[in-house]
N, C-alpha and C positions, 0 to 999 in steps of 0.2 A: 930083491923082495926081502932076502934075508936081513939086510941092512935096514930096510925101511921098519921090519918088525921090532927089531932092535931100538930104535928111535921111538917107536910108540912105546915099548913096553918099559925101557929104562931112560931115555933121556927127558920125555915129558914129565912122567912122575919125579923125577929129580928135580926139574925147575918147579913143579907143583908145591914141593915142600919148601923151595926156596921163598915162594909165594910172590914170585913176579906178576906183575898184572899190566892190562894196557898196552900202549906204545913200547914199552920197554919188553914185554913179553911178546909181542908182534915181530920186533925187531930180531929179537934173539930166535925166535922161531925159524924166522926168514933165513937167518946166518947158517941155521944149522941146516936147513934143507938145501942150500945154496953150497956149503959144504959139500953135502953127500953128493950133488950133481958135478960139481968141479972132479972130485976125486973119483968120477968115473962110475958111480952107483945110480942105478935108475930111480928115480924119483917117483912114486907112484900117486896117482889121485888120491888114495885113501891117506895117505900122508899129508896132504894139505888139509885133508877133512878133520885128520886126527888133530892137526895144529889148530883149525879153528875150534874143535870141540874143546880143546885145552882151554880158550880164551873165556867160552861162556861158562866152565867147570869151575875156573877160579874165582868169576864173579857169582858168588853164592846166592844172591838176591834173585829173586823170580822175577822182577823188573830190572834189566841190566841197566849199568850205568852209561854214561855218554864217552867216557872213555874206553869201554870196551867196544861199543858200536863203531867208533872212530877206527880202533886197533882192527877190527875185523876187517872193516873196507881197505885198510893199508895192505893186510895180509891176503886177501882175496886179488887186490891188484898184483900183488907179487906173485902170485898163484899163475893168473893170466899171463903175466910178462914174461915166466919161465916158459911158455909154450904148453902148459898143461891146458886141456878144454874141460871146465869143470862139469861134472855130471851132478845127479840128482842128491847125492850125499854131500857133496860139498856144498850145493846151494841150501839144503837143509839145516847145515852146521852153520852157515851164515846168517840165515834167518833166526835161528836161536839166540844169536849175539846182538840182535837188534832191540831197540829200547821201546819205542811207541808202535803204535799200529801203522801209523804213515810210513815209516821206514821199512816196516816188515812189508807192508803191501809194495813198496817200490821193488824190494829185492823179488818178492813173489812173482810180479809182473815181470820183471828183468827175466825172471826164470823162464817163464812160459813163453813169452816173445823171442827168447834164443832159441827155443825149439826142444827143451828140456822138460819131460813130461814129469810133473811133481808126485811124490808118494804120499802115503797117507802121514806121514810123520810131517812133512812140509804144510799140509793144508791145516793140520791139527796143530801145528805151532801158531799159525796166523790166527786161527779161531780162539785160541788160548789168549791172544793178546787183545781180542774184542773184551775179554771179560774186565779188564782193567778199568773199563769206562761203563759205569752202569746205566747211566742215562741212554746214551748211543750204540750201546754194544749190540743191540739186534738191528740197527739200522746198519752197522758196518759187518756185521756176519751177512745181512741180507745182501749187500753190496758186492761181497766175495764169493757167495754163492751164484750170483748173477754172472760174475765173470767166470765161473769155472764152467756154466753153463753154456755161457756163449762161447768159449773156446772147446766146447765138445770135450772136455776131461771127466772121466768116468767118476763116479761119487761112489764111496764103498758105505755099506751100513754104518760103520765106525765114525765116519765123518758127518753121516745123517744125524747119528746120535748126539755127536758133538755140537752140531747146530742145534738141535732140540734140546740140548741141557743149557744152553744161552737163553732160551726164551723160559725154560722151567726155573731158573735161577733168579729170573726179574719177575716172576709171578704171573707171567702173560699167558693164561690159561685160552683164550682166544688163538693168538698166535701158536700155541703149542699144538692145539688140535689142528690149525692149517697144516702145520709142518708134518703132523701123522697123515693126511689126508694127502700129501704131495708124495711122502714115502710109498704110500700105496698106489698111487697112479705111476709112480716111477718102476714099480715091481719090486719094492725093498721088502722082505720080510722082517716084521716088528720082532726084535728080540726081547728078552726079559729087562735088559738096559732101557730099552725104548720106553716101555712101560713105567720103570722107575722114574725116569725123567719126567713122565707126564704126571705121575702121582705126586711128585716134588713141585711142579706147577699149580696143581689142584690144592695141595698143602699152602702154599706161598698165595695164590689169591685171596683177596678180600672178601668176595662174594661167597659166604659158608654154604647157602643154600643150595647153589649151583654146584659147587665144588663137590658136595657130597652124592648128589647123582651122578655128575661125571665120572668121580673117581669107581663107585660102585659099578656102572658100566665098564669102565677100564679093567676092573679085576676080573669081571665075568669075561672080558673077551680075551684077557691074558690067560684063564683057565681053558678057553675053548679052543685056543691055539696049541694046547699042551705045554705051556711054560707053567713054571710054578714063581710066586714071589720070591724075589730077592730080601736080603737082610734089610738093604736099604729102602727097598719099595715097602716092606713090612712096619717100617719106622714112619714114612711119609704118609701111608694109611692110617695109622695111628694119630698123626698129627691132624687129620682130615678128621677123624671120630672127635677127637678131644674138641675141636674148633667147633664142630657141630652139636656138642654136647649129647653124643650117642654112648651112654654108658653102657648099655648091654653088649652092644656091638665091640666096644673097646674091651670090655673084659674078656671076652670069648676071642678076639685078636690077639690079647696077651698070654692067654692059656696055650692058644695054638703056637704061639711062637717060643714059649717055653717048650713045648714038645718037640717042637722041629729044630730048635736050639738056633734058632734066627733072632735072639734078643741083641739088640746093640744099645749104646748109650744113647742115642737119640731116640730110641723107642722109650727107654725109660725115664727119659727126662719128661717126655711128653705124657707118659702113664702118671708119673708124680704128679704132674700139674692137674690131672683129672683127679685123682686122689685127695689132693689139698681141697679143692672145691668141694669134695663131698664130705670133708670134715675129716679125714683120717690122715692127720698131720704127721702121726709118729711113722705110719708107712710109708707116706710120702718122702719123708726124709731119709729113710733107710734106702729106698730106690734111689736118691739122689746122690747117696755115696757110693752105692753099686756102680751107679753110671760114670762118676767120677773115676773110680778104679778101672773100669773097663775101657775108659777114654785114655788112661794113663799107660794102660797093657797096649792099647793099638798105637799109640805115639812111639813106645819102646819099640815096637816091631817096625814100624814103616817111618817113623820121623824122629830118630832118638834126639837129635839136636833142638825139636819143637818141644821134646819133652824137658829137657835141661832149661830151657828158657821158661817153661810152665812152672817148673818147680822152684827156678830164680824168682819169677813174680810172686808166688805164694809166699816165699819167706821173707820178701822187702815187704809186703800186704801184714804179714804176722809181726813184724818188728812196728810198723806204723800204729796198730792197734795199743791203746794205753789198757794198762790192766784196771778192772771194774774196781772202784773206789769203796771200801767198807763202811757200811752205813753203821755210824756211830750214835750210841745214844744220848742223848743230853743230858749233859751233868747236872746233878741237884744241887742248887744254891743253899750253901749252909752259911749264914751269915755269922752267927755265933762262933763256930768252929774257926773260921777265918780271922775272926778278931782275936781269940784266943791263941792262936798260931803266931800270929803277928806279934802278939805281946810278949810272949816266950822268947821270940828270935831276939827282939829288941832288948830284953832283959839280959840273956845270955852275952849280949855283944857290950851292954855296959858295965855289969859287974865281971865278967870274965868267969865267973863261977860255971860249973858243970851241971847243968841242970837237964833233966829228962826230956826230951822232944816230945812234941804234942802227941805223935802217933803211940807214943810208950805209955803216956801218964794219963791221956786224957779219953774218953770213950767217945766215939761219934754216935749220936743218935739221930734218929729221923726226925726231921723239922716238925714241929707242932704249929699249931692255928694259933698259938697265944702270941699276942704281940710283945715284943722285946724292946725295951729302950736301951740303946748303948750310949753310956756317955764318953 
């Protein structure tokens, strides 16, 4: 166990610095674990789980590459060939390495049929892959929940909230309402996150009049159950008020958010939109600037790499913008001055004499209305 801990703590991070990916990383990991076994050290299941975790850690993208998926299959086969019986932790890391919903479901179904009870992390990963498909996300999530129900797997409130989030993200208010009813029938207590996802469905649904009444009812139920609105729920409620053009309620909600310190960048953007509609363009602009600052501070805390990409994109956009051209006043046409200047310059060239320039000798005057004939 001590050697396995050393491998996880030192060998895998060293490989991470080398930047090995895909098949090369899988071969190297299998070789390290095989040498451990040949030297008489016991290779634990968590060592193989850590090796699979390394594969999806190296692939930084949210949607993994085909190379990572193929390498995870090879590493999992090596784990089974070594005599290790995979547990939920190994399967969870294998599912995270999959690229598409189809391959994720294959791994998940194989896990369940193998007799391993999936944990929250496994189900959450499969549900997260459903969000890659905008049109069919709800159908895929419904298929997964039906399979889980058929196999008799216990569904925790966290998984129900994730299922509700898929409906709220697509703006399917009837579907979100149906999920809430199913949660109540299953004896699941609604959490503040549940109301947050439901209010998001209200904000994204196109029917504004129905959304307003449903959102008000959801907020009343949230308070009746002894829950307070989260910062994200307050922002979604503000979006509902702005869409319904409920000015007084939006102003009151903004003041309450300031007092309770639940002001987010999303709430400021929605409130700024309402102020702009009311003709308060200056205040709207100030709120948008503040929203951008808050968003950058949030990224600096939770996603620093995303912040770096945002700053780089802003710099590129700034370079593309051309500076505004100065508006030049049209020059006044002075026919007499041009003729005299041209005459003096030609005379200076012909005679070679030192004559004063036109600017020193002739005083420019404003053109008059008289007609001048130049021979």
